[in-house]
C-alpha positions as CSV (number, residue, x, y, z in Angstrom):
1,M,112.2,116.9,126.5
2,T,113.6,120.2,126.4
3,T,111.1,123.0,125.0
4,V,112.9,125.3,123.0
5,K,110.9,129.0,123.2
6,V,111.6,130.7,119.8
7,I,110.7,134.5,120.0
8,G,109.4,135.6,117.0
9,A,107.5,134.1,114.2
10,G,109.0,135.8,111.1
11,L,111.2,133.6,108.3
12,A,113.8,133.2,110.8
13,G,111.4,132.2,113.8
14,S,109.3,130.1,111.6
15,E,112.4,128.4,109.9
16,A,113.9,127.7,113.5
17,A,110.8,126.3,114.7
18,W,110.0,123.5,111.9
19,Q,113.8,122.4,111.9
20,L,113.3,121.9,115.7
21,A,110.0,120.2,115.6
22,K,110.5,117.9,112.8
23,R,113.5,116.4,114.9
24,G,110.9,115.7,118.0
25,I,111.9,118.9,120.0
26,P,108.9,120.6,121.4
27,V,108.7,124.5,120.6
28,E,106.8,127.3,122.0
29,L,106.5,129.7,119.1
30,I,106.0,133.1,120.6
31,E,104.7,135.8,118.3
32,M,103.3,139.4,119.3
33,K,100.9,139.6,116.4
34,P,97.8,140.3,116.4
35,K,98.1,141.4,119.8
36,K,100.8,144.1,118.8
37,R,102.3,145.2,115.5
38,T,105.3,147.1,114.0
39,P,104.4,150.0,111.3
40,A,105.4,147.4,108.5
41,H,103.6,144.6,109.5
42,V,100.1,144.1,107.5
43,S,98.5,140.9,108.3
44,N,98.2,138.5,111.0
45,T,100.2,135.6,109.6
46,F,104.3,134.0,110.3
47,A,107.0,134.6,107.9
48,E,105.4,138.2,106.6
49,L,107.2,139.7,103.7
50,V,107.0,143.4,104.0
51,C,110.0,144.7,101.9
52,S,109.3,143.0,98.6
53,N,107.9,139.8,97.1
54,S,111.5,138.4,95.5
55,L,113.7,136.2,96.9
56,R,116.3,136.9,94.4
57,S,118.0,135.0,91.8
58,D,117.5,131.2,91.6
59,E,120.8,130.4,89.6
60,L,123.5,128.7,91.5
61,A,125.6,130.9,89.5
62,N,124.9,133.8,91.9
63,A,125.4,133.2,95.5
64,V,121.7,133.6,97.0
65,G,120.9,131.0,94.1
66,L,123.0,128.4,96.1
67,L,122.0,129.4,99.3
68,K,118.3,128.6,98.8
69,E,119.0,125.4,97.2
70,E,121.0,124.6,100.2
71,M,118.3,125.3,102.3
72,R,115.4,123.1,99.9
73,R,118.2,120.4,100.4
74,L,118.2,120.5,104.2
75,D,113.8,120.6,104.1
76,S,113.8,124.1,104.6
77,I,110.1,125.1,105.2
78,V,110.3,128.6,103.8
79,M,111.7,127.0,100.6
80,W,108.4,124.9,100.5
81,S,106.4,127.5,100.6
82,A,108.4,129.9,98.6
83,D,108.3,127.0,95.5
84,K,104.4,126.3,96.2
85,N,103.6,130.2,95.8
86,R,106.0,130.8,93.1
87,L,105.5,133.7,91.0
88,P,106.8,134.3,87.1
89,A,110.3,137.0,87.5
90,G,112.5,135.9,84.8
91,G,115.3,134.1,86.6
92,A,114.3,135.3,90.2
93,L,112.5,133.7,92.7
94,A,109.3,135.7,93.8
95,V,106.3,134.5,95.7
96,D,102.2,135.5,96.3
97,R,103.5,137.1,99.7
98,E,100.0,135.8,101.3
99,R,99.9,132.8,99.7
100,F,103.5,132.2,101.1
101,A,102.5,133.3,104.4
102,Q,99.6,131.8,104.8
103,D,101.1,128.1,104.0
104,I,104.3,128.6,106.5
105,T,101.2,129.6,109.2
106,D,99.3,126.9,108.6
107,K,101.9,124.1,108.8
108,L,103.3,125.4,111.8
109,K,100.0,125.6,113.4
110,S,98.8,122.6,112.9
111,H,102.4,120.1,113.7
112,P,101.9,118.4,117.3
113,L,105.1,119.8,118.5
114,V,104.5,123.0,118.1
115,T,102.4,125.4,120.5
116,V,101.9,129.1,119.4
117,I,101.5,131.5,121.7
118,E,100.6,135.1,121.3
119,E,102.0,137.9,122.8
120,E,104.8,140.4,123.3
121,I,108.2,139.3,125.2
122,T,109.8,142.2,126.7
123,D,112.5,140.3,128.7
124,I,114.8,137.0,127.9
125,P,113.2,134.1,129.3
126,D,114.3,131.4,131.2
127,G,115.8,128.3,129.6
128,R,116.7,127.4,125.9
129,V,115.9,130.2,123.8
130,I,115.8,131.4,120.3
131,I,115.3,135.3,119.8
132,A,114.2,135.7,115.9
133,T,112.4,139.1,116.8
134,G,114.4,140.8,113.8
135,P,115.1,144.2,112.1
136,L,111.6,145.2,114.1
137,T,112.2,144.2,117.1
138,S,109.9,146.2,120.1
139,D,111.2,148.7,122.3
140,A,111.1,146.9,125.5
141,L,113.1,143.8,124.5
142,A,115.7,145.7,122.0
143,Q,116.7,147.7,125.2
144,K,117.5,144.1,127.2
145,L,119.5,143.2,124.1
146,R,121.3,146.2,124.7
147,E,122.1,145.4,128.3
148,L,123.9,142.0,126.2
149,S,126.3,143.7,124.6
150,P,130.1,144.4,126.2
151,D,129.7,147.7,125.1
152,E,125.9,148.0,126.5
153,K,125.0,149.0,122.8
154,C,123.3,147.4,119.7
155,L,123.8,149.2,116.6
156,N,120.8,150.5,114.4
157,F,120.1,151.3,110.9
158,F,116.8,151.9,108.9
159,D,115.2,149.9,106.0
160,A,113.2,150.8,103.2
161,A,109.8,149.4,101.4
162,A,109.3,150.4,97.9
163,P,105.8,151.2,96.6
164,I,103.3,149.1,95.1
165,V,100.7,150.0,92.4
166,T,97.7,148.8,90.1
167,L,98.4,146.8,86.9
168,D,95.0,148.5,85.5
169,S,96.4,152.0,86.1
170,I,100.0,151.5,84.3
171,D,99.9,153.3,80.8
172,M,100.7,150.2,78.8
173,E,100.9,152.4,75.4
174,K,104.4,154.1,77.1
175,A,105.4,150.9,79.1
176,Y,106.3,147.2,77.8
177,F,107.2,144.1,79.2
178,A,110.5,142.4,79.3
179,S,113.2,140.3,81.0
180,R,116.6,141.8,80.8
181,Y,118.6,140.5,78.0
182,N,115.6,138.8,77.1
183,K,116.3,136.0,79.9
184,G,113.3,134.0,80.7
185,T,110.4,134.9,80.7
186,P,109.2,138.7,80.3
187,D,108.1,139.1,83.7
188,Y,108.8,143.2,84.4
189,I,107.2,145.9,83.3
190,N,109.8,148.7,81.7
191,C,109.0,152.5,82.0
192,P,111.4,154.1,79.6
193,M,113.0,157.2,80.3
194,S,114.4,159.9,78.0
195,E,117.6,161.7,79.2
196,E,115.2,164.8,79.7
197,E,112.3,163.1,81.3
198,Y,115.3,161.3,83.7
199,K,117.3,164.9,84.3
200,A,113.6,166.4,85.6
201,F,112.5,163.2,87.7
202,R,115.9,163.4,89.7
203,D,115.6,167.0,90.4
204,E,112.3,166.6,91.8
205,L,113.3,163.0,93.5
206,V,116.6,165.3,95.0
207,N,114.3,168.2,96.4
208,A,111.1,166.1,97.3
209,Q,109.8,166.4,101.1
210,E,111.0,163.4,103.3
211,A,109.3,162.0,106.3
212,E,110.6,163.1,109.6
213,I,112.7,159.9,110.6
214,H,114.5,160.6,114.1
215,G,117.9,159.5,113.7
216,F,118.2,159.0,110.0
217,E,121.0,160.5,107.9
218,D,122.6,159.0,104.5
219,G,125.5,157.9,106.3
220,N,123.7,155.2,108.3
221,V,121.7,154.0,104.9
222,F,122.3,150.4,104.6
223,E,123.8,149.9,100.7
224,G,121.8,146.9,99.8
225,C,118.2,148.9,100.8
226,M,119.0,152.4,100.1
227,P,116.2,155.0,99.6
228,I,115.7,155.9,95.8
229,E,115.6,159.6,96.6
230,V,119.5,159.2,98.6
231,M,120.6,157.3,95.6
232,A,119.8,160.5,93.7
233,R,121.5,162.4,95.5
234,R,124.7,160.7,95.2
235,G,125.1,161.6,91.4
236,E,123.2,162.4,88.3
237,D,124.0,158.9,86.8
238,T,123.8,156.8,90.4
239,M,120.2,155.6,89.9
240,R,121.3,154.7,86.2
241,F,124.1,152.4,87.4
242,G,121.4,150.8,89.9
243,P,117.5,150.1,89.6
244,L,117.2,152.7,86.6
245,K,119.8,151.1,84.9
246,P,118.7,150.2,80.9
247,V,121.1,147.8,79.8
248,G,119.4,145.0,78.0
249,L,115.7,146.4,78.4
250,P,115.6,147.6,74.7
251,D,112.1,149.4,74.1
252,P,110.3,147.0,71.6
253,R,109.0,150.1,69.5
254,T,112.7,152.1,68.6
255,G,114.8,148.9,69.5
256,K,117.1,150.9,71.3
257,E,118.1,150.9,75.0
258,P,116.5,154.0,76.7
259,Y,118.2,156.6,78.7
260,A,117.2,155.1,82.0
261,V,114.4,152.2,83.1
262,V,112.5,152.1,85.8
263,Q,111.0,148.3,86.5
264,L,108.1,146.8,87.9
265,R,108.1,143.5,89.1
266,R,104.5,141.7,90.1
267,D,103.5,141.8,93.6
268,N,100.5,138.5,93.7
269,S,99.5,135.4,91.9
270,E,96.9,137.4,89.8
271,G,99.7,140.0,88.5
272,T,97.1,142.6,89.8
273,I,99.8,144.6,91.6
274,Y,103.1,145.8,91.2
275,N,106.3,146.6,93.3
276,I,108.4,149.5,91.7
277,V,111.7,147.8,91.9
278,G,114.3,149.8,93.8
279,F,112.0,152.5,95.0
280,Q,112.5,152.0,98.5
281,T,112.0,155.6,100.3
282,H,111.1,157.3,103.0
283,L,109.5,160.7,101.3
284,K,106.0,161.8,102.5
285,F,103.0,160.1,100.7
286,P,101.8,163.1,99.0
287,E,105.3,163.6,97.7
288,Q,105.8,159.9,96.3
289,K,102.4,160.4,94.5
290,R,103.7,163.6,92.4
291,V,107.0,162.8,91.9
292,F,106.3,158.9,90.9
293,S,103.7,160.1,88.7
294,M,106.3,161.4,86.5
295,I,107.5,158.4,85.6
296,P,106.7,157.5,82.0
297,G,104.0,155.2,82.0
298,L,102.8,156.0,85.8
299,E,101.4,159.3,85.2
300,N,97.9,158.0,86.4
301,A,98.8,155.0,88.9
302,E,97.3,153.9,91.5
303,F,99.4,153.6,94.7
304,V,97.6,150.6,97.0
305,R,101.1,151.3,99.4
306,Y,103.1,154.1,99.4
307,G,107.0,153.5,100.6
308,V,108.0,153.2,104.1
309,M,110.5,153.6,106.4
310,H,111.5,151.5,109.5
311,R,113.9,151.0,111.8
312,N,116.2,147.8,111.5
313,T,118.1,146.9,114.8
314,Y,121.2,144.3,114.4
315,L,124.0,143.1,117.2
316,N,127.8,143.6,117.3
317,S,127.7,140.1,116.3
318,P,131.1,139.8,116.0
319,M,131.4,140.5,119.2
320,M,128.7,138.5,121.0
321,L,127.6,135.9,118.6
322,D,129.3,132.2,118.1
323,R,129.3,130.3,114.8
324,Y,126.1,128.8,116.0
325,Y,124.3,132.4,116.5
326,R,124.7,131.5,120.4
327,L,125.4,134.2,122.6
328,K,129.0,133.8,123.8
329,A,128.2,135.1,127.1
330,D,125.2,132.7,128.1
331,P,125.0,129.4,125.1
332,R,121.8,129.0,126.2
333,V,120.4,131.8,124.2
334,S,120.7,131.6,120.3
335,F,119.8,134.2,117.8
336,A,118.4,134.3,114.3
337,G,117.3,136.6,111.3
338,Q,118.3,139.9,110.4
339,M,118.8,140.9,113.8
340,T,122.1,139.0,113.5
341,G,123.6,141.0,110.7
342,V,122.8,138.5,107.8
343,E,120.8,140.6,105.8
344,G,117.8,139.6,103.5
345,Y,115.0,137.2,103.9
346,V,116.7,134.3,102.4
347,E,119.8,135.0,104.5
348,S,117.3,135.4,107.7
349,A,115.8,132.1,107.1
350,A,119.1,130.3,106.6
351,S,120.0,131.4,109.5
352,G,117.4,130.5,111.0
353,L,117.3,127.0,109.7
354,L,121.2,126.6,110.7
355,V,119.8,127.6,114.3
356,G,117.2,125.3,114.8
357,I,119.1,122.3,113.4
358,E,122.3,122.9,115.6
359,T,120.0,123.3,118.2
360,A,118.1,120.2,118.0
361,L,121.2,118.5,117.6
362,E,122.9,119.8,120.9
363,L,119.6,118.7,122.9
364,L,119.5,115.5,120.9
365,G,123.3,114.5,122.2
366,K,124.1,114.3,118.7
367,P,127.3,116.4,117.3
368,A,127.1,119.3,115.8
369,A,126.5,119.9,112.2
370,D,129.0,122.2,111.9
371,F,128.2,123.9,108.6
372,P,132.0,125.0,106.7
373,V,132.8,127.8,105.1
374,E,132.7,126.2,102.2
375,T,128.4,126.0,101.7
376,A,126.9,129.5,101.9
377,I,124.7,128.9,104.8
378,G,128.3,128.0,107.2
379,A,130.1,131.1,105.0
380,L,127.2,133.5,106.5
381,A,127.2,132.3,110.4
382,Q,131.2,132.6,110.2
383,Y,131.0,135.9,108.6
384,I,128.7,137.1,111.8
385,S,131.1,135.4,114.1
386,N,134.4,136.6,112.9
387,E,136.0,138.8,115.5
388,S,138.7,140.0,112.8
389,V,135.8,141.8,111.3
390,V,136.2,145.7,112.1
391,N,132.8,148.2,111.6
392,F,130.5,145.1,111.2
393,Q,127.8,145.7,109.1
394,P,124.8,143.3,107.8
395,M,126.0,141.1,104.9
396,N,124.1,139.6,101.7
397,I,125.3,136.4,100.9
398,N,128.2,136.2,98.7
399,F,130.7,134.2,96.7
400,G,133.6,136.6,98.5
401,I,132.6,135.0,101.8
402,V,132.2,131.4,100.4
403,A,135.7,129.5,100.8
404,A,137.6,129.7,97.2
405,L,138.1,127.0,95.5
406,G,141.8,125.5,96.0
407,Y,142.5,125.7,92.1
408,K,141.5,127.9,89.2
409,V,138.7,128.1,87.0
410,K,138.5,129.8,83.7
411,G,135.8,132.2,83.6
412,K,133.5,134.2,87.0
413,R,130.4,132.1,86.0
414,N,132.0,128.7,85.8
415,K,134.1,129.2,88.6
416,N,130.9,130.1,91.1
417,M,129.4,126.9,89.2
418,E,132.0,125.0,90.6
419,I,131.4,126.5,93.9
420,S,128.3,125.7,94.6
421,K,128.8,122.1,92.8
422,R,131.4,121.4,95.9
423,A,128.8,123.3,98.5
424,L,125.9,121.2,97.8
425,E,127.7,117.7,97.7
426,I,128.7,118.6,101.1
427,I,125.0,119.4,102.2
428,D,124.4,116.5,100.4
429,K,126.8,114.5,102.8
430,M,126.0,116.3,105.8
431,G,122.0,115.5,105.2
432,S,122.1,112.2,106.3
433,R,123.3,112.8,109.5
434,I,121.5,115.5,110.3
C-alpha cells in the first residue's frame, strides 16, 4: 500500500493523517517541531492553537457551526478533541488549548499506521505528498512553493495573536461577566468604557509604537484578523462596530449599555487566564502594557502573553489547485490548511479532512467523494479552486459560498437552518460510502 507523506502536524495535517490512517493508508507525518519552531509556536504538540482558543459559533444557523457538524459526522479528530476539551463560552466552541492539542498528538502517535518523523522539510518529497505546513511555512519550503506557481510567486500577508491576562489581575469591581444578549451562560468578562475613556484609549492606540515588521502595511491586513491599532486608525467608531461593540451587554450596575465594551474570553479549563477578544496586535510589548492597561478593569492586568504578528503565506489557489486541493501541475501533491486560502482553524481542519478522505479513496481505487457545493466542506473547496475568482483572498466559511436553496424561506435564520439541514442530509448519505 502506498505511504502518504503528510508535511506539517497542525490542524490540517493532523486531520488529513487521521482520515488516511483510519481508512488503512500508511502515513508518514513529518513535523519540524521540536527541532525547529516558528515564532508563534510554544509547545511540541500537534494541532497547536496559536491565535485564539475559540473555534467560533456552534450553531447551525451559522456557517462555521454547520462546517463543524459536517466534520463531526465524518469522524473528525479535531472535532473529537474539541468536543472532549470544550470550555464554557456561550454560543461559541472554545477549548482548553493544551489538552486539545495533547489528545490529538497522543491519538495520532498511538495509531499503528502513523509514523511520526521529526525533521524540517525543505523540498517537496517524491511520492504521494500532502503539504500542510500552514501560514508559518519555513522559508526554504516557501521558496520551493513559489516555484510551483505559474507566475512564480505565492501571496503573503500577516496574521496576529491577541494578548492574554490572568483572571486574578482583572478588577472585577469594574468588569462583569455576561454573554451578549444573555445568550448561553455568562462566560465572557466585559470591561465597559465611557465615551471619554473610549476616545482617550483610541487616541493612545492610534499613536502607540508598533514593532517593526518588514513589508507590513494596512492594505495587506486580512480583514478577518485585523490588528486592533489598524482598526482604530480606520475611524473613530470602527472598534465600536467591531470587537468593542456594546450592543446586548448592559452593565448590571447601571442597567444601560456602555459606550464601548472590551470582552475577554477564558483561555484554559481552569479559567485562570483570559484572551482579550479581537485584540490582535503588533504593538511593541511595553506599548501593549501601557495602552491596554487604560481599559477599565485592566489597569493592573498581568500579561502572560503579549500580542504578536507573524507571517502568513498562502497560495494563489484558483490558479494552482483543483477542488480536491491537488496541484494541477502535479496531482501527486496536495495541499491542506490555511496556505490554500481557507481562513481559520475550523476551515483548515476541514480542508485536511477533505484531502485525507479523497486521497485515501483514490489510493483504494474507490470513487471520489466529490463534496458538493451544497455542503460547507465542498463550498470551501470549490471557492479556493474557482478560476473565476479575481484578486484571491483568504476566505472563512460563509453561507454566501454555499449553493443557494432552490426555493424561498422567510427569515435569514430560517433560511440558514434549511441550508444546514440540506447539507447534513447530504453528508449523512455520503458517510455510508466514504
